[in-house]
LOKEKOL-803244 format. One record per residue (C-alpha): residue in three letters; x, y, z. Coordinates in pm, 1 decimal, padded with zeros to 6 digits. Example, Ala and Ser with C-alpha at 12.3 -4.5 7.8 and 13.67 -1.06 7.14 Angstrom:
+------+----------+----------+----------+
! resn !        u !        v !        w !
+------+----------+----------+----------+
!  ALA !  01230.0 ! -00450.0 !  00780.0 !
!  SER !  01367.0 ! -00106.0 !  00714.0 !
+------+----------+----------+----------+
% end
This chain:
+------+----------+----------+----------+
! resn !        u !        v !        w !
+------+----------+----------+----------+
!  MET !  00543.7 !  02800.5 !  00032.5 !
!  VAL !  00173.5 !  02715.2 !  00115.3 !
!  LEU !  00117.9 !  02629.6 ! -00241.6 !
!  GLU !  00398.5 !  02378.3 ! -00242.2 !
!  ILE !  00269.6 !  02211.1 !  00072.4 !
!  ARG ! -00094.0 !  02189.3 ! -00099.2 !
!  GLN !  00065.1 !  02034.0 ! -00402.6 !
!  SER !  00255.9 !  01778.7 ! -00207.7 !
!  THR ! -00062.1 !  01684.7 ! -00008.6 !
!  ASN ! -00255.9 !  01649.8 ! -00334.2 !
!  SER !  00013.5 !  01426.4 ! -00487.4 !
!  PHE !  00027.0 !  01217.6 ! -00169.0 !
!  LYS ! -00354.4 !  01160.1 ! -00183.4 !
!  ILE ! -00336.0 !  01062.4 ! -00548.4 !
!  MET ! -00048.4 !  00817.0 ! -00475.0 !
!  SER ! -00230.5 !  00661.7 ! -00183.9 !
!  ILE ! -00541.8 !  00609.2 ! -00400.3 !
!  TRP ! -00323.3 !  00436.1 ! -00655.4 !
!  ARG ! -00179.3 !  00222.0 ! -00383.5 !
!  VAL ! -00514.4 !  00117.3 ! -00266.8 !
!  ILE ! -00622.5 !  00014.0 ! -00617.0 !
!  LEU ! -00307.6 ! -00170.7 ! -00650.4 !
!  ALA ! -00350.3 ! -00345.2 ! -00310.6 !
!  ILE ! -00686.6 ! -00463.7 ! -00441.3 !
!  ILE ! -00555.0 ! -00581.6 ! -00780.0 !
!  PHE ! -00201.9 ! -00737.7 ! -00681.7 !
!  PRO ! -00144.8 ! -00699.0 ! -00310.9 !
!  PRO !  00230.7 ! -00784.3 ! -00301.6 !
!  LEU !  00322.2 ! -00503.8 ! -00554.8 !
!  SER !  00165.8 ! -00239.7 ! -00351.7 !
!  VAL !  00383.2 ! -00302.6 ! -00040.1 !
!  ILE !  00704.6 ! -00329.5 ! -00236.2 !
!  ASP !  00868.3 ! -00028.2 ! -00062.4 !
!  LYS !  00779.9 ! -00146.5 !  00288.8 !
!  GLY !  01049.9 ! -00408.2 !  00314.9 !
!  CYS !  01118.0 ! -00778.1 !  00229.9 !
!  GLY !  00919.6 ! -00909.5 !  00526.8 !
!  SER !  00604.2 ! -00715.8 !  00434.9 !
!  ILE !  00623.7 ! -00849.8 !  00077.4 !
!  LEU !  00670.5 ! -01205.5 !  00182.7 !
!  ILE !  00377.5 ! -01199.4 !  00425.4 !
!  VAL !  00149.3 ! -01031.8 !  00179.8 !
!  LEU !  00262.0 ! -01278.6 ! -00098.6 !
!  ILE !  00202.9 ! -01582.2 !  00117.3 !
!  LEU ! -00148.0 ! -01452.1 !  00237.4 !
!  THR ! -00233.5 ! -01372.5 ! -00132.8 !
!  VAL ! -00130.8 ! -01729.4 ! -00240.9 !
!  LEU ! -00352.1 ! -01882.6 !  00032.9 !
!  GLY ! -00645.1 ! -01657.1 ! -00047.7 !
!  TRP ! -00691.9 ! -01334.2 ! -00226.1 !
!  VAL ! -00897.7 ! -01156.6 !  00035.5 !
!  PRO ! -00643.5 ! -01210.2 !  00320.1 !
!  GLY ! -00363.4 ! -01067.9 !  00093.6 !
!  VAL ! -00570.3 ! -00748.7 !  00032.8 !
!  ILE ! -00658.0 ! -00713.8 !  00394.9 !
!  ALA ! -00292.6 ! -00754.6 !  00492.6 !
!  ALA ! -00166.9 ! -00494.2 !  00221.8 !
!  LEU ! -00415.7 ! -00248.8 !  00336.6 !
!  ILE ! -00331.9 ! -00274.6 !  00692.8 !
!  ILE !  00036.5 ! -00241.5 !  00607.7 !
!  LEU ! -00028.4 !  00063.6 !  00386.1 !
!  ASN ! -00231.9 !  00214.7 !  00651.5 !
!  ASN !  00030.3 !  00195.5 !  00915.0 !
!  PRO !  00136.4 !  00547.4 !  01002.7 !
!  LYS !  00488.9 !  00452.4 !  01138.2 !
!  ASN !  00621.7 !  00341.5 !  00784.1 !
+------+----------+----------+----------+
% end
């Protein structure tokens, strides 16, 4: 059972690393499972400027509630 918990933690870390990389490359795609509102906000901010889109995506991904 302990081994299963460690494996899921490692896969979660790998997934979060890929999400951060994706947030830097194309921010709207990294928040695709967070809901339509998040995608729309990040998409608008990315169109207005790449840096605000990346910052918004990282903030949404770092939110522990979702």
